[in-house]
N, CA, C and O atoms as a DFTB+ gen file, in Angstrom:
388 C
 N C O
     1  1      -8.733     -35.057      12.748
     2  2      -8.350     -34.572      11.568
     3  2      -7.779     -32.790      11.454
     4  3      -8.525     -31.825      11.615
     5  1      -6.519     -32.729      11.188
     6  2      -6.283     -31.413      11.151
     7  2      -6.679     -30.686       9.853
     8  3      -6.694     -31.204       8.736
     9  1      -7.007     -29.380      10.162
    10  2      -7.697     -28.442       8.939
    11  2      -6.286     -27.803       8.416
    12  3      -5.495     -27.324       9.229
    13  1      -6.020     -27.821       7.044
    14  2      -5.079     -27.064       6.597
    15  2      -5.482     -25.702       6.379
    16  3      -6.578     -25.422       5.894
    17  1      -4.533     -24.753       6.759
    18  2      -4.842     -23.388       6.438
    19  2      -3.615     -22.793       5.895
    20  3      -2.490     -23.256       6.084
    21  1      -3.916     -21.631       5.137
    22  2      -2.840     -20.895       4.345
    23  2      -2.992     -19.385       4.596
    24  3      -4.043     -18.747       4.661
    25  1      -1.759     -18.954       4.722
    26  2      -1.875     -17.331       5.024
    27  2      -2.629     -16.498       3.791
    28  3      -2.710     -16.636       2.571
    29  1      -3.104     -15.616       4.720
    30  2      -4.261     -14.736       3.834
    31  2      -3.550     -13.539       3.163
    32  3      -3.336     -12.557       3.875
    33  1      -3.155     -13.514       1.844
    34  2      -2.583     -12.214       1.187
    35  2      -3.568     -11.346       0.643
    36  3      -4.072     -11.793      -0.387
    37  1      -3.991     -10.259       1.013
    38  2      -4.841      -9.397       0.579
    39  2      -4.552      -8.950      -1.085
    40  3      -5.407      -8.674      -1.927
    41  1      -3.131      -8.979      -1.241
    42  2      -2.506      -8.756      -2.745
    43  2      -3.375      -9.363      -3.672
    44  3      -3.807      -8.838      -4.698
    45  1      -3.662     -10.760      -3.159
    46  2      -4.096     -11.689      -4.207
    47  2      -5.488     -11.306      -4.631
    48  3      -5.964     -11.824      -5.641
    49  1      -6.258     -10.322      -3.834
    50  2      -7.741     -10.105      -4.064
    51  2      -7.826      -8.615      -4.429
    52  3      -8.879      -8.023      -4.196
    53  1      -6.769      -7.956      -4.995
    54  2      -6.972      -6.628      -5.335
    55  2      -6.475      -6.673      -6.807
    56  3      -5.314      -6.383      -7.097
    57  1      -7.303      -7.010      -7.624
    58  2      -6.891      -7.315      -9.044
    59  2      -7.161      -6.040      -9.953
    60  3      -6.651      -5.908     -11.065
    61  1      -8.039      -5.088      -9.349
    62  2      -8.373      -3.893     -10.232
    63  2      -7.809      -2.658      -9.553
    64  3      -7.400      -2.612      -8.393
    65  1      -7.844      -1.634     -10.457
    66  2      -7.223      -0.370      -9.787
    67  2      -8.453       0.338      -8.823
    68  3      -8.178       1.115      -7.909
    69  1      -9.482       0.047      -9.082
    70  2     -10.387       0.448      -8.092
    71  2     -10.634      -0.326      -6.913
    72  3     -11.153       0.233      -5.947
    73  1     -10.343      -1.485      -6.868
    74  2     -10.068      -2.348      -5.614
    75  2      -8.852      -1.856      -4.748
    76  3      -8.879      -1.631      -3.538
    77  1      -8.027      -1.761      -5.403
    78  2      -6.746      -1.067      -4.915
    79  2      -6.832       0.195      -4.333
    80  3      -6.406       0.349      -3.188
    81  1      -7.409       1.286      -5.065
    82  2      -7.612       2.399      -4.709
    83  2      -8.626       2.509      -3.036
    84  3      -8.484       3.313      -2.115
    85  1      -9.516       1.470      -3.169
    86  2     -10.511       1.411      -2.193
    87  2      -9.586       1.068      -0.934
    88  3      -9.632       1.780       0.069
    89  1      -8.772      -0.009      -1.015
    90  2      -8.078      -0.659      -0.074
    91  2      -7.065       0.469       0.758
    92  3      -6.905       0.586       1.973
    93  1      -6.528       1.146      -0.222
    94  2      -5.690       2.338       0.377
    95  2      -6.315       3.324       0.980
    96  3      -5.748       3.908       1.904
    97  1      -7.658       3.710       0.549
    98  2      -8.569       4.803       1.076
    99  2      -8.839       4.361       2.430
   100  3      -8.634       5.104       3.390
   101  1      -9.371       2.976       2.571
   102  2      -9.673       2.527       3.906
   103  2      -8.540       2.890       4.930
   104  3      -8.699       3.550       5.957
   105  1      -7.254       2.290       4.425
   106  2      -6.124       2.723       5.281
   107  2      -6.012       3.948       5.774
   108  3      -5.787       4.164       6.965
   109  1      -6.165       4.869       4.871
   110  2      -5.958       6.171       5.332
   111  2      -6.871       6.630       5.986
   112  3      -6.597       7.671       6.582
   113  1      -8.138       6.135       6.133
   114  2      -9.364       6.592       7.121
   115  2      -8.858       6.131       8.491
   116  3      -9.293       6.715       9.483
   117  1      -8.052       5.220       8.619
   118  2      -7.708       4.909      10.012
   119  2      -6.678       5.725      10.780
   120  3      -6.457       5.699      11.991
   121  1      -6.087       6.460       9.828
   122  2      -4.981       7.328      10.234
   123  2      -3.598       6.358      10.848
   124  3      -2.589       6.880      11.323
   125  1      -3.776       5.100      10.737
   126  2      -2.732       4.242      11.256
   127  2      -1.306       4.269      10.328
   128  3      -1.272       3.518       9.353
   129  1      -0.248       5.042      10.593
   130  2       0.684       5.284       9.640
   131  2       1.187       3.651       9.143
   132  3       1.405       3.316       7.979
   133  1       1.274       2.949      10.116
   134  2       1.914       1.516       9.608
   135  2       0.957       0.866       8.724
   136  3       1.260       0.256       7.699
   137  1      -0.123       1.020       9.148
   138  2      -1.698       0.338       8.253
   139  2      -1.360       1.127       6.646
   140  3      -1.092       0.523       5.608
   141  1      -1.449       2.387       6.794
   142  2      -1.032       3.046       5.420
   143  2      -0.019       2.617       4.755
   144  3      -0.284       2.233       3.615
   145  1       1.264       2.541       5.151
   146  2       2.413       1.948       4.486
   147  2       2.147       0.549       4.091
   148  3       2.534       0.123       3.002
   149  1       1.429      -0.260       5.030
   150  2       1.454      -1.756       4.615
   151  2       0.520      -1.686       3.561
   152  3       0.774      -2.469       2.646
   153  1      -0.626      -0.888       3.388
   154  2      -1.607      -0.921       2.298
   155  2      -1.031      -0.700       0.974
   156  3      -1.352      -1.411       0.022
   157  1      -0.076       0.390       0.862
   158  2       0.764       0.908      -0.235
   159  2       1.510      -0.556      -0.570
   160  3       1.386      -1.036      -1.697
   161  1       2.261      -1.215       0.423
   162  2       2.861      -2.253      -0.171
   163  2       2.292      -3.614      -0.696
   164  3       2.894      -4.426      -1.399
   165  1       0.907      -3.710      -0.178
   166  2      -0.071      -4.762      -0.515
   167  2      -0.469      -4.306      -1.940
   168  3      -0.538      -5.217      -2.766
   169  1      -0.690      -3.299      -2.286
   170  2      -1.209      -2.766      -3.530
   171  2       0.140      -2.872      -4.633
   172  3       0.038      -3.090      -5.840
   173  1       1.317      -2.671      -3.927
   174  2       2.464      -2.573      -4.837
   175  2       2.757      -4.155      -5.332
   176  3       2.996      -4.531      -6.479
   177  1       2.680      -4.818      -4.324
   178  2       2.766      -6.402      -4.479
   179  2       1.740      -6.754      -5.745
   180  3       2.163      -7.133      -6.837
   181  1       0.398      -6.581      -5.451
   182  2      -0.440      -6.831      -6.330
   183  2      -0.234      -6.255      -7.875
   184  3      -0.789      -6.725      -8.868
   185  1       0.572      -5.275      -7.859
   186  2       0.812      -4.661      -9.394
   187  2       2.180      -5.108      -9.854
   188  3       2.600      -4.968     -11.002
   189  1       2.928      -5.737      -8.704
   190  2       4.442      -6.027      -9.240
   191  2       5.394      -5.076      -8.463
   192  3       5.410      -3.872      -8.716
   193  1       6.202      -5.646      -7.497
   194  2       7.117      -4.820      -6.924
   195  2       8.356      -4.604      -7.895
   196  3       9.140      -3.716      -7.559
   197  1       8.554      -5.120      -8.747
   198  2       9.815      -4.927      -9.500
   199  2       9.358      -3.754     -10.496
   200  3      10.143      -2.832     -10.718
   201  1       8.209      -3.784     -11.039
   202  2       7.846      -2.548     -11.880
   203  2       7.505      -1.187     -11.062
   204  3       7.567      -0.061     -11.555
   205  1       7.136      -1.487      -9.734
   206  2       7.070      -0.288      -8.946
   207  2       8.476       0.327      -8.688
   208  3       8.656       1.544      -8.698
   209  1       9.615      -0.717      -8.420
   210  2      11.002      -0.153      -8.401
   211  2      11.456       0.650      -9.578
   212  3      11.977       1.756      -9.435
   213  1      11.249       0.069     -10.785
   214  2      11.573       0.629     -12.012
   215  2      10.899       2.128     -12.055
   216  3      11.595       3.137     -12.171
   217  1       9.484       2.161     -11.950
   218  2       8.852       3.414     -12.230
   219  2       9.157       4.591     -10.802
   220  3       9.015       5.811     -10.889
   221  1       9.549       3.914      -9.678
   222  2       9.939       5.048      -8.703
   223  2      11.741       5.304      -8.580
   224  3      12.219       6.127      -7.799
   225  1      12.413       4.609      -9.317
   226  2      13.790       4.600      -9.203
   227  2      14.424       4.310      -7.790
   228  3      15.435       4.853      -7.344
   229  1      13.622       3.320      -7.142
   230  2      13.930       2.934      -5.666
   231  2      14.314       1.362      -5.826
   232  3      13.938       0.582      -6.701
   233  1      15.049       1.164      -4.881
   234  2      15.474      -0.382      -4.954
   235  2      14.260      -1.403      -4.397
   236  3      13.685      -1.100      -3.351
   237  1      13.956      -2.405      -4.999
   238  2      12.982      -3.211      -4.732
   239  2      12.977      -3.683      -3.176
   240  3      11.965      -3.789      -2.484
   241  1      14.138      -3.911      -2.820
   242  2      14.387      -4.371      -1.516
   243  2      13.887      -3.312      -0.436
   244  3      13.327      -3.579       0.627
   245  1      14.234      -1.946      -0.976
   246  2      14.012      -0.846      -0.100
   247  2      12.564      -0.712      -0.007
   248  3      12.093      -0.396       1.085
   249  1      11.906      -0.881      -0.855
   250  2      10.291      -0.682      -1.216
   251  2       9.742      -1.902      -0.171
   252  3       9.022      -1.527       0.754
   253  1      10.021      -3.189      -0.269
   254  2       9.617      -4.130       0.613
   255  2       9.601      -3.719       2.157
   256  3       8.710      -3.978       2.965
   257  1      11.038      -2.874       2.432
   258  2      10.959      -2.788       3.735
   259  2      10.277      -1.467       4.219
   260  3       9.697      -1.451       5.304
   261  1      10.340      -0.412       3.460
   262  2       9.396       0.607       3.672
   263  2       8.102       0.412       3.695
   264  3       7.399       0.763       4.642
   265  1       7.658      -0.182       2.622
   266  2       6.220      -0.555       2.830
   267  2       5.656      -1.573       3.447
   268  3       4.796      -2.250       2.883
   269  1       6.045      -1.802       4.623
   270  2       5.550      -2.960       5.391
   271  2       4.994      -2.446       6.746
   272  3       5.429      -1.344       7.081
   273  1       4.246      -2.950       7.458
   274  2       3.828      -2.754       8.613
   275  2       4.957      -2.240       9.736
   276  3       4.693      -1.564      10.730
   277  1       6.051      -2.639       9.407
   278  2       7.098      -2.197      10.737
   279  2       8.064      -1.000       9.960
   280  3       8.943      -0.345      10.519
   281  1       7.634      -0.891       8.442
   282  2       8.476       0.118       7.834
   283  2       8.219       1.646       8.297
   284  3       7.261       1.950       9.008
   285  1       9.044       2.454       7.885
   286  2       8.746       3.874       8.413
   287  2       9.377       4.757       7.369
   288  3      10.461       5.304       7.574
   289  1       8.641       4.907       6.153
   290  2       8.936       5.486       5.137
   291  2       8.953       7.140       5.100
   292  3       8.140       7.832       5.714
   293  1       9.973       7.629       4.310
   294  2       9.964       8.966       4.075
   295  2       8.685       9.282       3.372
   296  3       8.177       8.445       2.626
   297  1       8.062      10.618       3.602
   298  2       7.035      11.180       2.985
   299  2       7.506      10.906       1.384
   300  3       6.806      10.212       0.648
   301  1       8.651      11.467       0.966
   302  2       9.020      11.686      -0.521
   303  2       8.712      10.014      -0.968
   304  3       8.050       9.773      -1.978
   305  1       9.110       9.222      -0.348
   306  2       9.005       7.667      -0.926
   307  2       7.650       7.386      -0.976
   308  3       7.311       6.573      -1.836
   309  1       6.619       7.954      -0.122
   310  2       5.200       7.640      -0.174
   311  2       4.581       8.390      -1.425
   312  3       3.625       7.955      -2.068
   313  1       5.254       9.583      -1.689
   314  2       4.557      10.339      -2.936
   315  2       5.169       9.643      -4.138
   316  3       4.527       9.519      -5.181
   317  1       6.554       9.134      -3.979
   318  2       6.874       8.484      -5.324
   319  2       5.899       7.346      -5.788
   320  3       5.354       7.174      -6.878
   321  1       5.846       6.571      -4.545
   322  2       4.819       5.251      -4.521
   323  2       3.437       5.586      -5.067
   324  3       2.979       4.911      -5.989
   325  1       2.804       6.522      -4.579
   326  2       1.334       7.018      -4.814
   327  2       1.402       7.391      -6.376
   328  3       0.559       6.970      -7.168
   329  1       2.426       8.177      -6.736
   330  2       2.181       8.552      -8.216
   331  2       2.639       7.261      -9.034
   332  3       2.004       6.998     -10.055
   333  1       3.684       6.452      -8.660
   334  2       3.795       5.229      -9.559
   335  2       2.436       4.275      -9.584
   336  3       2.076       3.645     -10.578
   337  1       1.868       4.284      -8.528
   338  2       0.627       3.463      -8.362
   339  2      -0.683       4.078      -9.273
   340  3      -1.693       3.443      -9.578
   341  1      -0.424       5.271      -9.563
   342  2      -1.724       6.067     -10.147
   343  2      -2.908       6.382      -9.160
   344  3      -4.060       6.608      -9.531
   345  1      -2.521       6.369      -7.986
   346  2      -3.661       6.987      -7.234
   347  2      -3.088       8.113      -6.456
   348  3      -1.892       8.282      -6.219
   349  1      -4.145       8.912      -6.061
   350  2      -4.072      10.253      -5.432
   351  2      -4.458      10.250      -3.919
   352  3      -5.357       9.499      -3.539
   353  1      -3.952      10.884      -3.245
   354  2      -4.118      11.144      -1.718
   355  2      -5.109      12.359      -1.709
   356  3      -4.990      13.317      -2.473
   357  1      -6.160      12.219      -0.712
   358  2      -6.931      13.510      -0.895
   359  2      -7.305      13.822       0.554
   360  3      -7.208      12.863       1.319
   361  1      -7.670      14.854       1.017
   362  2      -7.890      15.337       2.231
   363  2      -9.311      16.092       2.378
   364  3      -9.567      16.962       1.545
   365  1     -10.083      15.855       3.216
   366  2     -11.313      16.634       3.483
   367  2     -11.444      16.960       4.883
   368  3     -10.762      16.272       5.642
   369  1     -12.178      17.868       5.400
   370  2     -12.396      18.420       6.743
   371  2     -13.129      17.431       7.598
   372  3     -14.108      16.818       7.173
   373  1     -12.722      17.305       8.618
   374  2     -13.394      16.430       9.726
   375  2     -14.540      17.316      10.361
   376  3     -14.322      18.438      10.817
   377  1     -15.627      16.782      10.349
   378  2     -16.811      17.443      10.749
   379  2     -16.874      17.405      12.398
   380  3     -16.805      16.327      12.988
   381  1     -16.983      18.409      12.958
   382  2     -16.917      18.492      14.525
   383  2     -18.341      18.167      14.966
   384  3     -19.313      18.609      14.355
   385  1     -18.434      17.450      15.951
   386  2     -19.956      17.008      16.436
   387  2     -20.324      18.205      17.481
   388  3     -21.413      18.209      18.055
């Protein structure tokens, strides 16, 4: 008997702004630019990409492309998306050992 599987979409599990912010924070901690861009895209899909496009003034198709693991968004795009999502980026000093 075959087991039926379905693709996992984390956007379906990020229902609250707190969960969305935590998801982005974890991505930021990795330092992986592709994962960071993708995490913003996941949160954007959870909230609604069409609304994000209106809020940022960017085309929906451009956002899908830029906010994917293969995308390479400009920093200005990242900042527009972060502002429209209502989250903030923060920095802290890395403790040397």
